[in-house]
Structure formats: structure tokens, C-alpha cells
Residue, then its C-alpha position, 0 to 999 in steps of 0.5 A: m725113563a721111569i718105572i711106575v709102581l701103583k697100588p690100584n683099587r678094584d675099580e681101577m683094575a676092573g677098568l683095565n680088565v687086568f684079569d683078562w690079560p695073559i699070565w707070566e711066571k718066573e722063578v727066583s733068578k736075575f736077568s737082563w731085559h729090554y722093553d721093545d714096547s711099554e708093559t703094564c703088569f699086575i703082580l699076583e704073587g712074589k717080589a722082584r727088584v728091577t734096576a735101570g741105570n741109577e733107578t731101582v724099584t721093588f714091587e710085590a703082590g698087589d702092585l701095578v707096574v708100568f715099564p716104558k718102551g725102550l727101557d733096558c734093565v736088570w730083573e732080580v726075582i726075589e720071590p717067585v713072580k706070577k703076574h698078569y701083563r699087557f704090552g702097548 
């Protein structure tokens, strides 16, 4: 199960209606998480590192991140994160 990190352009973001998605914010912290459904999110602010098994991915403001359904991981929020997100 791979975490995908993309650098979308404005047209790609507009096509996904990213700025109509809800917003989630999290302070500097470390926590375990399980994805019951896939999630696509666009990072507005901050920086985080997510580890799933042997894979570690770091992402920051401007990144579009896709987490697959069924993923078990550990989030490490390095700088407070603010993101738009969509499940499914």
C-alpha cells in the first residue's frame, strides 16, 4: 500500500474542487491512524511525516497526498498542519 505525494498545478486542483473540501488542522504531535477509506488531501500549511511499515513519506504545504484504504500508519506532525481533505 503506497502513499502517493503529488505537486498539483492550479488546473488539477480546480478539477478536483480541492478548495470546496472540509479543512482539518493538527498541532505538532505523533499518533497512530487507520484509514477505513481512501483519503486525498491538499496540504495548505505545515509539514508531516507518515510511516507505514517500511515506507516513510514526508509532505508539506503545496502537496496533494493520497492515502489508500486499509492503511495503518503513524503520523508525526512536524509543523502544525492545515489541510483540505476528501474521503473515498
